[in-house]
C-alpha positions in Angstrom: 28.6 -87.1 -72.4 32.0 -88.1 -73.6 31.7 -91.4 -71.8 28.4 -92.2 -73.4 29.8 -91.3 -76.9 32.6 -93.7 -76.2 30.3 -96.4 -75.2 28.1 -95.9 -78.4 31.3 -95.9 -80.6 32.5 -99.2 -79.0 29.1 -100.8 -79.4 29.0 -99.9 -83.1 32.5 -101.2 -83.6 31.5 -104.5 -81.9 28.5 -104.8 -84.2 30.6 -104.2 -87.3 33.1 -106.8 -86.1 30.3 -109.3 -85.5 28.9 -108.8 -88.9 32.3 -109.2 -90.6 32.9 -112.4 -88.6 29.8 -114.0 -89.9 30.1 -112.8 -93.4 33.9 -113.3 -93.8 34.7 -116.7 -95.6 37.7 -117.3 -93.4 35.3 -118.1 -90.6 33.2 -120.4 -92.6 33.1 -123.8 -90.8 32.0 -126.7 -93.1 30.5 -129.8 -91.6 31.7 -132.1 -94.4 33.0 -132.1 -98.0 29.4 -131.5 -99.3 29.5 -128.0 -97.5 32.9 -127.3 -99.0 31.7 -127.9 -102.5 28.5 -126.0 -102.0 30.6 -123.1 -100.7 33.0 -123.3 -103.6 32.0 -125.6 -106.5 35.5 -125.2 -108.1 37.1 -127.1 -105.1 39.3 -129.9 -106.2 39.9 -133.3 -104.6 42.3 -133.1 -101.6 42.7 -132.7 -97.9 40.3 -130.2 -96.1 39.4 -129.2 -92.6 35.8 -129.9 -91.5 34.0 -129.3 -88.2 31.2 -132.0 -87.7 31.5 -131.6 -83.9 31.5 -127.8 -83.9 34.2 -125.0 -84.0 36.4 -126.4 -81.3 37.0 -129.8 -82.8 38.4 -129.4 -86.4 39.4 -132.6 -88.1 41.2 -133.2 -91.4 39.6 -135.3 -94.1 40.1 -136.2 -97.8 37.4 -134.9 -100.0 36.6 -136.6 -103.4 35.3 -133.8 -105.6 35.6 -135.8 -108.8 33.7 -139.1 -108.5 30.0 -138.9 -109.7 29.6 -135.3 -109.1 32.0 -135.0 -106.1 31.0 -133.8 -102.5 32.2 -137.2 -101.0 33.7 -137.2 -97.5 36.1 -140.1 -97.4 36.1 -141.8 -94.0 38.2 -144.9 -94.9 40.9 -145.5 -97.4 43.4 -148.3 -98.2 45.9 -147.7 -101.0 49.4 -149.2 -100.3 49.5 -151.0 -96.9 51.5 -148.4 -95.1 49.0 -148.1 -92.2 48.3 -150.8 -89.7 44.5 -151.4 -89.4 44.7 -154.1 -86.7 44.0 -151.6 -84.0 42.3 -151.4 -80.6 38.9 -149.9 -79.9 40.3 -146.5 -78.8 42.1 -146.1 -82.2 39.0 -147.0 -84.2 37.0 -144.6 -82.1 39.2 -141.6 -82.5 40.8 -142.3 -85.9 44.3 -143.0 -87.2 46.5 -142.7 -90.3 47.3 -140.0 -92.8 44.4 -138.4 -94.6 46.6 -137.8 -97.6 47.2 -141.5 -97.8 45.7 -144.4 -95.8 43.4 -143.6 -92.8 40.3 -144.2 -90.7 38.4 -141.0 -89.9 37.2 -142.4 -86.4 33.9 -143.9 -85.4 33.1 -140.9 -83.2 33.7 -138.5 -86.2 31.7 -140.7 -88.5 28.8 -140.7 -85.8 28.9 -136.9 -85.8 28.6 -136.7 -89.5 25.7 -139.1 -89.3 24.0 -136.8 -86.8 24.3 -133.6 -88.9 23.0 -134.8 -92.2 21.3 -137.8 -94.0 24.0 -139.4 -96.1 24.4 -142.0 -98.9 27.4 -144.3 -99.1 29.7 -145.3 -101.9 32.5 -147.8 -101.7 35.1 -147.6 -104.5 37.7 -150.3 -105.1 40.4 -151.4 -107.5 42.0 -154.7 -108.3 45.6 -155.4 -109.2 44.9 -155.7 -112.9 43.6 -152.2 -113.2 39.9 -153.0 -112.9 37.7 -150.7 -110.9 34.2 -151.2 -109.4 31.9 -149.6 -106.8 28.9 -150.2 -104.7 26.3 -147.6 -103.6 23.7 -147.6 -100.9 20.8 -145.2 -100.4 21.7 -144.3 -96.8 24.4 -144.7 -94.2 24.6 -143.9 -90.6 25.9 -145.2 -87.3 24.7 -144.9 -83.7 26.7 -143.6 -80.7 29.4 -145.4 -78.8 26.8 -146.3 -76.1 25.0 -148.3 -78.9 28.2 -149.8 -80.1 28.4 -147.6 -83.2 25.7 -149.8 -84.8 25.6 -149.6 -88.5 22.3 -148.7 -90.3 22.5 -149.1 -94.0 19.9 -148.3 -96.7 19.2 -150.3 -99.8 21.9 -151.4 -102.4 21.4 -149.0 -105.3 23.9 -150.3 -107.7 27.5 -150.8 -108.8 29.5 -153.5 -110.5 31.1 -154.6 -107.2 27.8 -156.1 -106.1 26.5 -156.0 -102.6 28.9 -157.2 -99.9 27.7 -154.9 -97.1 24.0 -155.5 -96.5 24.9 -158.6 -94.5 26.7 -156.3 -92.1 23.7 -154.1 -91.6 22.5 -153.5 -87.9 25.8 -154.9 -86.6 27.9 -153.2 -83.9 31.5 -152.4 -84.4 34.0 -155.0 -83.2 37.8 -154.7 -82.6 40.1 -157.3 -81.2 39.6 -155.8 -77.6 35.9 -155.2 -77.9 33.8 -158.1 -79.2 30.3 -157.1 -80.3 29.8 -159.5 -83.2 27.5 -162.6 -83.2 30.2 -165.2 -83.5 31.1 -167.2 -80.5 34.7 -166.1 -81.0 36.0 -162.7 -82.0 35.8 -161.9 -85.7 38.3 -159.0 -85.4 40.9 -161.3 -83.7 40.4 -164.0 -86.3 40.3 -161.8 -89.5 42.8 -159.1 -88.3 40.7 -156.0 -88.6 38.0 -153.8 -87.1 34.5 -153.8 -88.7 30.8 -154.2 -88.3 31.3 -158.0 -88.2 28.4 -160.4 -87.7 29.7 -164.0 -87.8 31.9 -162.9 -89.6 32.0 -161.1 -93.0 31.1 -160.7 -96.6 33.4 -157.7 -96.9 36.5 -157.1 -94.7 37.8 -153.7 -95.8 39.8 -153.0 -92.6 41.8 -156.3 -92.7 45.4 -157.0 -93.4 46.7 -155.4 -96.7 48.2 -158.0 -98.9 50.8 -157.0 -101.6 50.3 -157.9 -105.2 50.9 -161.7 -105.7 50.4 -162.5 -102.1 48.1 -165.5 -101.5 45.2 -164.7 -99.1 45.2 -166.7 -95.9 41.8 -167.8 -94.5 40.1 -164.7 -95.8 42.4 -162.4 -93.8 42.9 -159.6 -96.3 41.0 -156.6 -97.7 38.1 -158.2 -99.5 34.7 -157.5 -101.2 33.4 -161.0 -101.8 30.8 -160.3 -104.5 33.3 -158.7 -106.8 36.5 -160.7 -106.6 35.7 -163.5 -104.2 36.9 -164.5 -100.8 40.5 -165.2 -101.7 41.3 -162.0 -103.6 42.9 -159.1 -101.8 42.1 -155.7 -103.3 44.7 -153.1 -104.3 42.7 -150.0 -103.1 39.4 -149.3 -101.4 37.7 -146.2 -100.1 34.5 -145.7 -98.1 32.8 -142.3 -98.6 29.5 -140.5 -97.7 27.7 -137.7 -99.3 24.6 -135.6 -98.3 21.5 -136.8 -100.1 20.1 -133.2 -100.2 19.9 -131.9 -103.7 22.8 -129.8 -104.7 22.1 -126.6 -106.7 25.8 -126.2 -107.4 26.9 -125.3 -110.9 30.1 -126.5 -112.5 
């Protein structure tokens, strides 16, 4: 009898523990910045941990909780040229940089985010004179590595920067050591970046960062052609995605 009572007590304890684990906020595992904001709509912009690949693969990311209602998961950011973006395939696959500064989240992580939710895309940029502009797209996703992390982009929905990304739609990702563009040469080698090049680009957001006053050489710099032209190197740029599911959050 005593043994049976101990077993029942242990079972009750396990059930209580399981309930507390699922209800305790410390065990909350957000997929993206949208989840973080929905869980706590007072969250401010900054670095957070998300779990797009499940509980065993946490990753750090910068969440933009201010721009146009927030909830943006930033997967690419250029701000000062401290990070080298002329990298091999393995680095673009897994990610690199400092999420508090310049970084690339990683194609595999971006793919996992694409798998979990339907997202829209926003590209924010700034010039050296203090001007700011953006470009928005109705949807954004990429395929798996086996499909070359092929880009799928929705329609351009607005923004003063104009549309410099639709021309890259349906392209696979190219790095200097993995050529998947449509040019007879390698766009990544020629334009010193890694991107969804075709033959070759209208935007080159992962190219060489040129300091203020530097003269662009052969379009080898961070550029968005429909806003500042092919010879202008941008000061900052950030690519970010957000779930298109309606948010019932209150502010």
